C-alpha positions as CSV (number, residue, x, y, z in Angstrom):
1,M,-2.7,-14.7,-4.0
2,D,-2.8,-18.4,-3.7
3,N,-2.0,-18.5,0.0
4,G,-4.2,-15.5,0.8
5,I,-1.6,-13.6,2.7
6,R,-2.2,-9.8,2.4
7,I,-0.6,-7.0,4.3
8,L,-1.7,-3.3,4.5
9,S,1.0,-0.7,4.7
10,T,-0.3,2.7,5.9
11,R,2.5,4.6,4.1
12,P,4.4,4.1,0.8
13,L,7.1,1.4,0.5
14,S,9.8,0.9,-2.0
15,D,9.1,-1.1,-5.1
16,E,11.9,-3.4,-4.2
17,I,10.3,-4.5,-0.9
18,I,6.9,-4.9,-2.5
19,E,8.4,-7.1,-5.3
20,A,10.4,-9.1,-2.8
21,A,7.2,-9.7,-0.8
22,T,5.4,-10.9,-3.9
23,S,8.1,-13.4,-4.6
24,R,7.5,-14.8,-1.1
25,G,3.8,-15.1,-1.8
26,V,2.7,-12.0,0.1
27,D,0.7,-9.2,-1.4
28,I,1.3,-5.7,0.1
29,T,-1.4,-3.1,-0.4
30,V,-0.2,0.5,0.1
31,L,-2.7,3.0,1.4
32,S,-1.5,6.2,3.1
33,F,-3.5,7.3,6.2
34,I,-1.6,10.6,6.7
35,D,0.0,13.2,4.6
36,T,2.6,15.8,5.6
37,A,3.4,19.3,4.4
38,S,6.4,21.5,5.2
39,I,5.6,24.7,7.0
40,R,7.0,27.6,5.0
41,T,6.0,30.7,7.0
42,T,8.5,33.5,7.3
43,E,8.9,32.8,11.0
44,V,9.8,29.2,10.6
45,I,12.2,29.9,7.7
46,E,14.0,32.5,9.9
47,E,14.1,30.1,12.8
48,I,15.7,27.4,10.7
49,E,18.2,29.9,9.2
50,H,19.1,31.3,12.6
51,A,19.6,27.8,14.0
52,S,22.0,27.1,11.1
53,T,24.3,29.8,12.3
54,Q,24.8,28.2,15.7
55,I,27.1,25.5,16.9
56,T,24.5,23.6,18.8
57,T,22.8,20.2,19.4
58,V,19.9,19.4,17.2
59,V,17.4,16.5,17.3
60,F,15.5,14.8,14.5
61,T,13.0,12.1,15.1
62,S,11.4,11.9,11.6
63,M,12.4,11.9,8.0
64,N,9.8,14.7,7.4
65,A,11.6,17.0,9.7
66,V,15.0,16.4,8.1
67,E,13.6,17.1,4.6
68,A,11.7,20.2,5.7
69,V,14.9,21.7,7.2
70,A,17.1,20.6,4.3
71,E,14.7,22.3,1.9
72,V,15.3,25.6,3.6
73,L,19.1,25.3,4.0
74,Q,19.6,24.2,0.3
75,G,22.8,22.3,0.7
76,L,24.2,24.2,3.7
77,R,25.8,22.0,6.3
78,P,25.7,23.7,9.7
79,E,28.2,22.8,12.5
80,W,25.6,20.9,14.5
81,N,25.9,18.0,16.9
82,I,23.0,15.8,15.6
83,F,21.1,13.2,17.5
84,C,18.5,11.3,15.4
85,I,16.4,8.2,15.0
86,G,18.4,5.5,13.2
87,N,18.0,3.9,9.8
88,S,15.9,5.9,7.3
89,T,16.0,9.1,9.3
90,R,19.8,8.7,9.8
91,K,20.3,8.1,6.1
92,L,18.6,11.4,5.3
93,V,20.7,13.2,7.9
94,E,23.8,11.8,6.4
95,R,22.7,12.8,2.9
96,Y,21.8,16.4,3.7
97,F,24.1,17.3,6.7
98,G,26.9,14.8,6.7
99,E,27.7,11.7,8.6
100,E,30.5,13.4,10.5
101,F,27.9,15.6,12.3
102,I,25.9,12.7,13.7
103,T,26.7,12.3,17.4
104,A,24.5,9.4,18.2
105,T,21.3,7.6,17.1
106,A,18.6,5.5,18.8
107,N,15.6,3.4,17.7
108,D,12.9,5.5,19.2
109,A,12.3,8.9,20.8
110,V,12.5,7.8,24.4
111,S,15.8,6.0,23.8
112,L,17.1,9.0,21.9
113,A,16.3,11.3,24.8
114,E,18.1,8.9,27.2
115,T,21.1,8.8,24.9
116,I,21.3,12.6,24.8
117,I,21.1,12.7,28.6
118,E,23.7,9.9,29.1
119,E,26.1,11.6,26.6
120,G,26.1,14.5,29.0
121,T,27.3,17.5,27.0
122,A,24.1,19.1,25.8
123,E,22.8,21.9,28.0
124,E,20.2,22.9,25.3
125,V,18.9,21.3,22.1
126,I,16.9,22.4,19.1
127,F,14.2,19.9,18.3
128,F,13.0,20.0,14.7
129,C,9.6,18.3,14.7
130,G,6.0,18.2,13.4
131,D,2.8,19.7,14.8
132,Q,1.7,16.4,16.3
133,R,5.0,15.4,17.9
134,R,4.9,13.2,21.0
135,N,5.7,14.6,24.4
136,E,8.2,12.0,25.7
137,L,11.4,13.3,24.2
138,P,11.1,17.0,25.2
139,E,9.7,16.1,28.6
140,L,12.6,13.7,29.4
141,L,15.2,16.2,28.3
142,Q,13.6,19.0,30.3
143,D,13.3,16.8,33.4
144,A,17.1,16.3,33.1
145,G,17.7,20.0,33.0
146,I,18.2,20.3,29.3
147,E,16.6,23.3,27.6
148,V,14.5,22.4,24.6
149,T,13.7,24.8,21.8
150,E,11.1,23.3,19.4
151,I,10.9,24.4,15.8
152,I,7.8,23.0,14.2
153,V,8.8,22.5,10.5
154,Y,5.9,20.3,9.1
155,E,2.3,19.6,9.7
156,T,0.5,16.2,9.6
157,I,-2.8,15.8,7.9
158,E,-4.9,12.7,8.6
159,T,-6.3,11.0,5.4
160,P,-8.6,8.3,6.8
161,H,-10.1,5.6,4.6
162,R,-12.9,3.1,5.2
163,L,-11.8,-0.5,4.5
164,S,-14.1,-3.3,3.5
165,E,-11.6,-6.1,3.7
166,E,-9.4,-7.7,6.3
167,F,-5.6,-8.2,6.2
168,A,-3.3,-10.6,7.8
169,A,-1.3,-7.7,9.1
170,V,-1.3,-3.9,9.1
171,L,1.9,-1.8,9.2
172,F,1.8,1.4,11.3
173,Y,4.6,4.0,11.1
174,S,3.4,6.8,13.4
175,P,0.8,7.5,16.1
176,S,-0.9,9.9,13.7
177,A,-1.4,7.1,11.1
178,V,-2.8,4.9,13.9
179,N,-5.4,7.5,14.9
180,S,-6.3,8.0,11.2
181,F,-6.7,4.2,10.6
182,F,-8.9,3.6,13.6
183,R,-11.2,6.6,12.9
184,Y,-13.2,4.3,10.6
185,N,-11.7,0.9,11.0
186,R,-10.7,-1.8,13.4
187,L,-8.4,-4.8,13.1
188,G,-9.7,-8.2,12.3
189,E,-9.8,-10.7,15.1
190,H,-6.5,-12.4,13.9
191,T,-4.8,-9.4,12.3
192,L,-1.3,-8.7,13.5
193,A,-0.4,-5.0,14.1
194,F,3.2,-4.0,13.3
195,A,4.6,-0.8,14.8
196,I,7.6,1.2,13.8
197,G,8.4,1.9,17.4
198,K,7.2,1.9,21.0
199,T,5.2,5.1,20.9
200,T,3.3,3.9,17.9
201,A,2.7,0.6,19.6
202,V,1.3,2.4,22.7
203,T,-1.1,4.3,20.5
204,I,-2.3,1.0,18.9
205,Q,-3.0,-0.4,22.3
206,Q,-5.5,2.5,22.9
207,F,-7.7,1.0,20.1
208,S,-7.0,-2.7,19.9
209,R,-6.0,-5.7,22.0
210,N,-4.6,-7.5,18.9
211,R,-1.0,-8.7,19.0
212,I,1.5,-6.0,18.3
213,V,5.0,-6.6,16.8
214,I,7.5,-3.8,17.2
215,A,10.3,-3.2,14.6
216,D,13.8,-4.3,15.5
217,E,15.1,-1.2,13.9
218,P,13.3,2.0,12.7
219,G,13.0,1.5,9.0
220,K,9.8,1.2,7.0
221,D,11.1,-1.4,4.6
222,Q,12.6,-3.3,7.5
223,L,9.3,-3.4,9.3
224,A,7.5,-4.6,6.2
225,W,10.0,-7.4,5.7
226,K,9.7,-8.5,9.3
227,A,6.0,-8.9,8.7
228,V,6.6,-10.9,5.5
229,E,8.9,-13.2,7.2
230,M,6.7,-13.7,10.2
231,L,3.6,-14.4,8.1
232,N,5.5,-16.9,5.9
233,T,6.8,-18.7,9.0
234,D,3.3,-18.9,10.6
235,K,1.5,-20.1,7.5
């Protein structure tokens, strides 16, 4: 690129956002630092199927959890009161389970827990999550007297890479990806770190003192575009 602006995204992005960035003189390199796999044990499948028979409150904080549950239910739309992270995760919930079942959304797990508590009707929730889920949401709910049943529906596998070049910015979408990236790498002195949410930002702070920019809303393309706009403004 003529202006030398290069961004590393630690998970795939849409072709549209990559092409839009190119038109603005920014080159986005995509290199995944984690992989995920749905858990398909008999026990997990039965737990999901049993949950689908209940009129209850459920929580999703990731797209992976939504997809893992939807794969089991195969088009079934349970009568759930759903609380979920907004933007990309919300869109998947709408697609698989119906917009009418979404009670509320928030931008991160802590805010989502606070929303559930403030809403005040849930005495217990089912939390569909991954094997490396953060503690904040279930702990906040339990401290508020809300019973949390966790169903782990996918696993996260770190796929670290050694990098030999520096980027103007690195985009991080989960604490797991942060851990995987910093296993073999560190940020350049002037590299900006972009985080999808507060919990991801806190994890970055454990490894780096570089400036961290947190997404205005929890969408991977939105985070990438925020980086493109900031770098174009600063150049």
